[in-house]
C-alpha positions, 0 to 999 in steps of 0.5 A: 581842436580848441580854438586859442582865440574866441571872437566876441563881436570883433573882439578877440579874447584869449580862451584862458581869459574865459576859462579864468572868469568861469573859475572866478565865478565857480569860486565866488559861488563856492565861497558863498555856499561854504559861508552859508553852511559855515564850513569855513571854520574847518580851514586854518587859512580861508583865503588860502583855501579860496585861492587853492579852490580857484587854481583847481577850478582854473585847472579844471576848466582849461583841461575840460573846455 
């Protein structure tokens, strides 16, 4: 069973915040890769695509972790 609260040296942090941080980090890395490969030109609205990627990663991390 997954813990709902994580203790980091006396600071209680919700596990959802950790999932959100991982999703933001993953979005940042994917954004760099997509910029390097110049794939953003295939998206009509790149900021909306970045938000969608972050939401998908957040759901993935929430389910898996």
